[in-house]
C-alpha atoms as one frame of an Amber mdcrd trajectory, in Angstrom:
protein
  58.208 103.339  41.366  58.776 107.018  40.136  59.311 106.492  36.383  59.413
 103.886  33.956  60.337 103.176  30.310  58.500 100.310  29.920  55.467 101.535
  28.274  53.132 100.936  25.501  55.763 102.480  22.771  58.659 100.096  24.068
  56.234  97.361  24.104  55.664  97.760  20.569  59.292  98.139  19.432  59.453
  94.394  20.411  60.531  91.979  17.829  57.407  89.670  17.014  56.947  86.125
  17.789  54.731  83.379  17.385  50.925  83.956  18.170  50.779  82.027  21.310
  53.561  83.434  23.112  53.105  87.106  21.534  49.034  86.805  23.441  51.135
  85.612  26.790  53.262  88.910  26.405  50.546  90.848  25.873  48.880  89.434
  28.989  52.046  89.960  30.974  52.238  93.640  29.874  48.688  94.089  31.164
  49.877  92.777  34.381  53.005  94.779  34.975  51.055  97.899  34.567  48.740
  97.058  37.408  50.479  95.059  39.940  52.159  97.076  42.564  56.166  97.099
  43.602  56.455  94.164  45.910  56.124  95.355  49.552  58.384  95.012  52.764
  55.222  94.472  54.437  55.394  91.114  52.771  57.148  88.052  54.312  59.013
  86.899  51.322  60.472  90.998  50.573  60.694  92.126  53.830  64.770  92.388
  53.701  64.793  94.003  50.324  63.317  97.364  49.549  62.678  98.573  45.885
  59.815 100.914  46.775  61.938 103.744  45.067  63.471 101.648  42.505  62.998
 103.116  38.841  62.717 101.343  36.170  64.123 103.637  33.661  66.410 101.577
  31.101  66.658 100.649  27.728  66.172  97.510  26.460  68.875  95.419  25.952
  69.655  91.741  24.694  72.209  90.365  26.370  75.142  88.771  24.394  75.160
  84.733  25.222  77.414  81.828  24.130  76.329  77.996  24.662  78.878  75.381
  24.881  78.460  71.929  24.420  82.121  70.431  25.353  82.411  68.716  21.817
  79.095  66.642  21.980  77.319  66.213  19.300  73.907  66.585  20.662  71.710
  66.247  17.124  72.971  62.549  16.977  71.299  62.468  20.591  68.062  64.409
  19.628  69.092  67.237  21.934  67.812  70.581  21.563  70.106  73.278  22.964
  69.020  76.691  21.389  68.108  80.125  21.969  64.662  80.191  23.448  62.968
  82.786  20.566  64.105  80.083  18.045  62.686  77.165  19.642  59.446  78.808
  20.063  58.940  78.185  16.225  61.160  75.098  15.636  59.410  73.160  18.929
  56.551  75.450  19.534  54.332  72.600  21.104  57.115  72.270  24.271  57.544
  75.893  24.283  54.019  76.967  24.496  53.497  73.946  26.996  56.001  74.745
  29.228  57.066  78.721  29.469  56.041  80.310  32.445  53.835  77.424  33.826
  56.540  76.906  36.863  56.939  80.689  37.314  53.689  82.574  36.025  53.995
  86.286  34.803  51.362  87.454  37.343  53.794  86.437  40.308  55.207  89.855
  40.578  55.583  93.064  38.888  58.893  91.597  37.778  58.027  88.734  36.505
  55.288  90.266  34.477  58.369  92.601  33.145  60.384  89.676  32.397  57.409
  88.261  30.272  56.291  91.169  28.585  59.621  92.036  27.642  62.006  89.198
  27.416  64.204  88.412  24.199  66.946  85.810  23.394  67.094  83.012  26.426
  68.018  79.167  26.447  66.191  76.294  26.032  67.339  73.009  26.385  65.653
  69.521  25.763  66.850  66.583  26.926  64.755  63.165  25.172  63.947  59.949
  26.896  66.430  58.377  28.320  69.357  60.050  27.112  72.252  60.756  29.396
  74.372  63.807  28.494  77.881  62.809  29.435  79.357  66.178  29.929  78.235
  69.843  31.051  76.182  72.225  29.074  76.654  75.547  29.594  75.058  79.222
  28.336  77.091  82.388  29.500  75.118  85.698  29.518  76.854  88.710  29.497
  75.847  92.834  29.514  78.501  95.307  28.551  75.824  98.149  28.549  75.007
 101.055  31.219  71.313 101.753  31.784  70.624  98.502  30.272  67.960  96.237
  31.157  68.340  92.275  30.440  65.806  89.678  30.907  67.705  86.200  30.589
  65.375  83.220  30.530  66.282  79.331  30.852  63.749  76.675  30.213  65.302
  73.154  30.441  63.169  70.071  30.144  64.555  66.436  30.903  62.185  63.655
  29.666  62.001  60.406  31.512  64.960  59.252  32.260  66.894  61.589  31.221
  70.282  62.574  32.535  72.039  66.138  32.137  74.026  68.381  33.730  73.534
  72.473  33.037  75.661  75.370  33.834  73.984  79.062  33.578  76.488  81.626
  34.155  75.835  85.789  34.360  78.279  88.027  33.930  79.544  91.764  33.472
  82.125  94.379  33.823  81.517  96.915  36.453  78.566  99.303  35.508  76.556
 102.568  36.806  73.007 101.084  36.750  71.691  98.204  35.018  69.166  95.829
  35.658  68.943  91.501  35.422  65.366  90.416  35.725  65.616  86.294  34.934
  63.907  83.430  35.286  64.874  79.617  35.081  62.334  76.785  34.655  63.290
  73.455  34.927  61.130  70.497  34.541  61.987  67.035  35.816  60.700  63.990
  33.985  59.697  60.461  36.049  63.300  58.888  37.093  65.392  61.867  35.558
  68.179  63.320  36.990  68.971  67.048  36.479  72.154  68.852  37.721  72.015
  72.748  37.480  74.306  75.708  38.514  73.597  79.179  38.742  77.070  81.305
  38.617  76.054  85.427  38.995  79.160  87.391  38.587  77.740  90.928  37.412
  79.402  93.745  38.324  78.986  96.480  40.427  75.719  98.818  39.268  73.828
  96.223  38.693  70.124  95.041  40.148  69.624  91.492  39.743  66.279  89.775
  40.541  66.490  85.785  39.728  63.652  83.570  40.311  64.942  79.170  39.757
  62.043  76.734  39.970  61.812  73.456  39.762  59.154  70.510  39.360  60.522
  67.315  39.919  58.532  63.949  38.695  58.278  60.420  40.213  61.791  58.980
  41.322  63.670  61.622  39.788  66.514  63.604  41.308  67.021  67.427  40.914
  70.390  69.199  42.499  71.418  72.493  42.247  74.169  74.840  43.250  73.769
  78.441  43.438  77.034  80.776  43.405  76.457  84.895  44.037  79.617  87.062
  44.234  78.591  89.930  42.039  75.739  92.623  41.515  75.041  95.562  44.134
  71.677  94.061  44.753  71.003  90.517  44.611  67.704  88.881  45.239  67.626
  84.980  44.531  64.560  82.700  44.851  65.079  79.059  44.492  62.118  76.839
  44.727  62.149  72.993  44.348  58.136  71.221  43.767  58.441  67.429  44.388
  55.597  66.983  42.151  56.008  62.981  42.270  56.237  60.422  44.874  59.888
  59.460  45.946  61.366  62.501  44.319  64.566  63.797  45.563  65.995  67.396
  46.037  69.305  68.902  47.305  69.589  72.813  46.918  73.235  74.156  48.318
  74.575  77.700  47.492  77.129  79.994  48.974  77.427  83.680  48.246  80.451
  85.914  49.281  79.087  89.986  49.699  81.647  92.733  49.933  80.938  96.331
  50.802  77.970  97.746  50.414  76.317  94.632  48.422  73.046  93.137  49.470
  71.958  89.570  49.187  68.666  88.185  49.756  68.579  84.116  48.988  65.287
  82.917  49.558  64.405  78.770  48.968  61.552  76.735  49.133  61.286  73.220
  49.251  58.136  71.719  48.610  56.711  68.553  49.154  53.824  67.925  47.543
  53.988  64.109  46.943  54.627  61.740  49.500  57.699  59.953  50.370  59.960
  62.376  49.216  63.275  63.531  50.610  64.685  66.981  50.175  68.197  68.959
  51.479  69.448  72.352  51.453  72.667  73.661  52.673  73.724  77.474  51.968
  76.840  79.309  53.078  77.920  82.535  53.050  80.373  85.299  53.844  80.201
  88.867  54.790  83.456  90.671  54.352  82.744  94.752  55.450  80.617  94.083
  58.505  80.227  98.073  58.713  78.017  97.230  55.094  73.982  97.106  54.967
  74.968  93.551  53.137  72.256  91.044  54.435  71.444  87.301  53.452  68.230
  85.471  54.189  66.439  82.574  53.294  63.278  80.500  54.345  62.064  77.198
  53.942  58.736  75.662  53.270  57.725  71.914  54.350  54.051  71.350  53.590
  51.714  70.689  56.302  50.283  67.327  54.497  50.666  64.315  57.095  52.224
  61.969  54.362  56.130  60.432  54.859  58.281  62.541  53.928  62.094  63.801
  54.972  63.364  67.181  55.022  66.995  68.761  56.057  68.323  71.998  55.720
  71.440  73.971  57.480  72.486  77.190  56.573  76.458  78.349  57.728  78.148
  81.947  57.442  81.442  83.428  58.299  82.058  87.058  58.767  84.341  89.498
  61.119  81.519  90.994  63.279  79.415  90.296  65.842  75.849  87.998  65.877
  72.852  88.674  64.548  70.621  86.351  63.623  67.747  86.668  60.724  64.735
  86.404  62.277  62.452  83.092  61.256  59.329  83.592  59.549  56.172  81.879
  61.498  54.057  78.679  60.719  51.220  79.169  58.321  47.968  77.149  57.989
  49.142  73.683  56.154  52.284  74.900  55.663  55.545  74.911  58.199  57.803
  77.450  57.923  61.412  77.734  59.421  64.267  80.189  58.717  67.065  78.677
  56.478  69.460  82.147  56.470  72.899  83.049  57.371  73.770  84.905  60.480
  76.733  86.847  61.236  79.255  85.123  63.101  82.638  86.100  65.125  85.103
  85.013  62.410  84.104  81.242  62.688  81.621  79.020  60.217  78.808  77.735
  62.172  76.048  75.023  61.307  72.804  75.595  62.914  70.452  72.892  63.296
  66.865  73.483  64.312  64.106  71.458  66.124  61.852  68.922  64.678  58.585
  69.474  64.390  55.233  67.452  63.655  53.998  68.738  59.941  50.244  69.826
  59.560  50.350  73.530  61.003  48.127  72.694  63.970  50.550  71.131  65.894
  53.704  73.051  65.028  56.411  72.173  68.168  58.404  74.617  69.820  61.891
  74.201  70.914  62.310  72.952  74.470  62.615  75.124  76.774  61.557  78.251
  75.099  58.797  80.161  75.199  55.145  80.839  73.156  55.426  82.870  70.888
  52.587  84.887  72.513  55.105  85.724  75.077  58.572  85.717  73.682  60.533
  88.765  73.022  63.349  86.847  71.043  63.101  84.965  68.082  66.426  82.773
  66.257  66.539  81.761  62.576  66.277  78.136  62.302  63.638  77.454  64.678
  60.137  77.352  64.417  57.565  77.207  68.001  54.754  79.435  66.867  51.282
  77.990  67.177  48.922  77.383  64.340  46.886  81.014  63.377  49.610  83.122
  65.705  52.006  85.461  64.806  54.803  86.771  66.667  54.661  90.972  67.020
  57.109  92.548  64.957  59.113  93.300  68.286  59.336  89.426  68.856  61.024
  88.993  65.489  63.292  91.605  64.947  64.902  91.520  68.299  68.294  89.886
  68.592  68.465  86.703  71.682  72.143  86.394  73.486  72.013  82.739  72.759
  69.759  80.440  70.694  66.751  78.884  72.318  67.813  75.089  73.849  65.952
  73.434  70.928  68.582  74.714  68.170  72.186  73.884  68.272  75.090  75.669
  66.462  77.025  71.863  66.483  78.839  70.506  63.305  75.965  67.437  63.426
  73.737  66.775  60.496  70.379  68.236  61.250  67.221  65.994  62.362  64.667
  64.680  60.287  61.568  66.635  59.371  57.699  66.311  59.143  57.846  62.668
  60.743
């Protein structure tokens, strides 16, 4: 980063908010000043290079339209309003949950978001309340050289049921930044369906983080749709914090021309007896462009009953180019769930099973150990605890996958047993 307009003078011009949120904002600003730009040397950012990205934008409060599908939300006790307004009218809820799932010190960009965020959406659904029709927020940006910081805070209390749609759109712009955060709290026994539709115009750099915490016997289903922006990096994480929780994470993206997409997903089975499923589909229309798409899935290495599935498909009129898979780490089993370029056909990859715990990650039958292998395959994990394949091992492309991975259309196997 060579320059920034997000300095002390810009910070002082921000509208004042409640005292607790003002303290949070000041802390985030100090974190932004000291944190570095994420490096490609880290596994999480290896596919996206922002080392020369200039944070020289004017602060912009995006336009927002909230739709209720004609429902009387007040009669149900539902709070559906802008985040700044909720910080005053429902201070206890906002202060207790804001930036608890996505801390401001996570990266330089989350710190920037926490310091300069204005606007946003707040949705609270009380206990045992069912919202029959979907709720939606449309966020639009129509200014060049502007930065916007959309923030959605969704709280579904115990036994609640709701469907929410986040939509982001803009015309083609010369240059703009979208630094978005979504935090979703799914109470015990609640059911939440969340849809994100990203339709930014060209010229927009979109950096988004979506994180949900799922309670006991609760259910969370998400769908991420990505079509726009010149560079779009989206992280989707689900923490299964209560026994019996379920998560389904679906995604679809279409890259055109020189678009760069980097999708990453995390399914964290913290509690026992949870299950999750992940399916992403993508298409890259221009084989000559630098468009990329990558993802990863994390399953904790705790020896507890749990089920975890993941699938990734893609189609593109280019030659095959696998995305390297990350490695197993201590008490975590890691597997790439990214897409690859396929010869005009859609494929589903299925990966071999492994035993959770990090110390005994099973590699596909017939494949060599990480220390000696010179090829890797997205969707398979054959690293042993404490070993890390060389950069050459991770980046070289095999002529075909090891026998432990399948390109068939059958469903994925059950993990962590």
